[in-house]
N, C-alpha and C positions, 0 to 999 in steps of 0.2 A: 815395796806397797804403793801406790797411788794415792797421794791426797789431794785435796781439792787445790792446793798452792801448785803442786805439779802442772795438773789438768789445766790450768789457767796460763802456767807458762807455755805449755805446748800449744793450747790454743791460741795464744799470742804471737807464736812464730809462724802457724798455720795462717793466721788471718793478716799478719803482716807480710808474708808472700802471696795471698790474694791481692792486697790492696797495692803491691809494687806490679805484679802481674799485670794489674787492670792499667794502672798508670801506664806502662808499657804498651799496651794494647791499644791504648786510645792515644797515644803518643804518635801513633802510626796514621793514624787518618790527617787526611790533608786539609789543613787551614785555609788554603788561597793564598799564603804567603811560602815562599820557599823555606824549607826547614829540612836540615842536614838530617836529621832523625829520621826522616824515611827511607832513606837509604841504608842506614846502619847496618841492618840486619840482612840485607840481601848478600846470598851464598853466591859466591864465585868459583865455577872449577878450576882450580890453580895450583901448579905444583904438586899434582896427583890427589889432589883432595878437595873438600868443599872446606874453602875459607870465607868470614864475612869482610864484605868490602872494606869495613875501616882497617881492618889488618892489613890490605892492600893498597889503600889509598888514602889520602888527605881529601876530606869533603868539606866543602867551604859553601857557605851562601855567596853569592859574588854580588848580586844586587837585588833589587825589589822583584823582579822576577827570574831569578836564575841562580842555579846551582854548580860549581865546579868540581869536579873530580881529577885530583892529580896523582896518579899511580907513583910508587915509589919506585917501582920499576917502570919504565914505559913500555916494556915489551908486552905487558899484562894489558895494556889498553885495549885491544880488541874484546878480549875477553871480558873484560869489565864492562865495555860495552853491551856486548850481548847480553850478559847477565841482568842488567840494570834492563833490557828490552823485556826479555824473558819474563820478569820480577812481576808484569800486569799491574803498573803504578800508571800508566797513560801517560809515561814518560819517555821522550826520546832523546838520547844521548847525541850530542853531536862534537866531533873530534876538531881539537882547534890546535891545528899542528901536530905533533907526534906525540907531546907529552901531557895533554888536557883533554880533558872532556867537559863541555860545556851542556847544562840541560834547563831548557826554560820551562819554568811551571807555568801550564796556562792557568788563566783564573778560571775559576769555578763558575759554573752555569748555577742558576737557580734550581734545577732538575738534578744535577751532581751535588749540590749544597744540601737538598731536603734528603736525598739519600743516605749521603755522609750522616746527617743529622739522625735519620731511622736507623741507621747501623751503630751510631754511639749510644743510642738508648737501647737497641737491643742487646748490646755488648754490657752495658750497664746491669739490664736485668740478670743477664747470665750470671755474672760475678755475684749480684746480691743472691740468686738462688744458691750461689756457691756457701757464702758465709751464712745462710739460713740453714744448708746443710749442715755445716760445722757447729752452729749453733744447736742443732738437732742431738747430734752425736756427743756433744759435750754434756748437754742436759741430761742425756740416757747414762752418760757415765757418771755424771754426778748422782744418779739415784740408785746405781747400783753400788755405790759406796756404801749405802745404807748407815747414813749420818742421823743423828737427831733430827727431828722435824724443823726446829728452828736453824739450826746450819744448814741445812737443806736449802731451806725456804731464802736465807739469808745467801748463799750462793746462786741460786736461780735468778733472785735479782740483780747481783751484780754480772752474773753472765749477760742477761737480758739489757741491760744498760750498757754493758762493754758492745754488745753486736747493733744494737741500735744506732750509736755513734760509729759504727764503722760501716754501717749501711749507710748511713746520712753522709759519710765522708765520701764513701762510693760515688754517691748521688750529686754532691758538690763537685766533685772532680768531673764529672760528665756535666752536670750546668756549664762550667766553666769552658770546657770545651764546644759546647754549643755556642756558647757566648763568642768563643773567637770565632766559629765560623759565621756568626752574622754580622761579626765586627768586619770580618775582611770583604 
């Protein structure tokens, strides 16, 4: 039987997943400084399957303008280079010898910076809508439990407070990302 505590626990799991997904999503937006995280999830066709780049190579920030990718198996260098090019990140890997790729991260122009800021806020709104939808589902489930009026009111107040905090957290994370963009 569903209880309010069970519903709140399920809700907490779902909302934490939304927050973690949001963090991962905005981490992929470039900030003008090299960040190894932008390459982490690139899928590379290797060994008859698609593997994430981080499983095939060491990814490091070399200096203030470049990232290095060193494959664990040097034979994978051309495949990794091609996957980075096809990822549409506006990055051009350059082979240094036969064991290392260097990727120069171009500085952001004001146009690209404003486009990224717009995308950050658009993504923020998408995730806030997801949170509101979870809240709506939770409120519906609480009302279906047909508890006393005081318990229902107290539960709904608790849910509202929880979701206001979560929505504010998403907004704060977005604001931090925008601040990173304007500071770089």
